[in-house]
C-alpha positions, 0 to 999 in steps of 0.5 A: 479484540486483543492483539499481539505484535508479531513483527515490526520495522522501525527503520532504525537501521542504516539500510533497508532490512532485506530479511523483511523487504524485497525491492521490486524493480521494473517499468512495465506500467503495472497494469495501470500504465504508470509512468515510473520505473521502480529501481533499487537506486539509493536515491529512490529508497533510503533510510534517514533519521529513522524514516524510510524515504521512497523518492520519485525523481524525474529522470530517464531510466530505460523505457520511462521518464521517472523513477521511484521505488516499491518494496514488498514482504512477499515470501518473507513476511505475511499476515492472515487476520490481525492488525496492520499499521503503517505510520506514513506521510503522503507526498503532495503533488500532481501525479503522485500515487502513494499506496499501502496495500496487500496482495495474496501470497498465492498471486503467482499461482492464481494471478490478480484479482483472484489472489485478492487485494487489500488497499489500506491507503491510496492517495492520488495527487490529482484528487488532493485530500481524498483518501481511498480504502478498497478491496479487490477480488475476482468478482469485485474489482476496479476493472469492472468498477464494482469493488467495495471502496470508501473515500475519506476527504481530509486535507489536514492528512497531507501534513505530517505523519498519520497512522493508517491501519486495518483490522482483519478477521474471518468475516470483515476488514475494517480501515482506520486513520489515526485510529478513527474508524473509516469503513468496514467491509463485510463478507457476504454469507456463503461467499465464494473465493471469487468474492472473498479471497481474504482467508489466506496469507497476504503480504505488504506493499509500499510504493510511490507510483507516478502518473498512469490511468489513475495518477493522471497528469504529472507536475514535473516541477515537484521532483524529487518528491517523497513518500515517508514511512516511520514504521510498519507493525503487524499484529496477530490476534491474541488468545485473550478475550 
């Protein structure tokens, strides 16, 4: 399959490009009883030396005892089929939960999980060195513990930057680390929207959650701690065969 680059963020500006990204704020637990409050404070999200830093701190902020950041391309940039790649360095530390993921643009109308969710990469510090790749839909999701998912163990990925990517077409979604194929999830024949909502535009999310149902126990001695991103690139399929 051939692809053409349609947009990218190399984080080569002094500030986050708000024509691409939204900074989401809030501390309602995000359905997972997460312990952080997402803020727009500069200390939680900033660009330095062409690297985006999403930084979690231990600090009281409204109803939470930790702060962090979450950005999305909702209503600004989306993808329907193609390739998404993110060069990132995950943090080490108990209670960290960095994620690179996508949600359907129709989430406001249909809600989760009917909108669909594609998890390009999740890593939880309490399960160090295990990287998770999943799809969620109305029929298959973590709330009923039947989502398509794959876990790859490689503690070397905790050091330095690595490329996390998906290649997505009408009937399947493939996941890669450093261009090494991890897993492909395929559409079932005659799948319904409840089973396969991955035929519509999705937007990208980058965040660092702390604690919660999956993040688990938190090491208060690790803060501040950073999830670092060097670039985000989005490709569509070209007409070349």
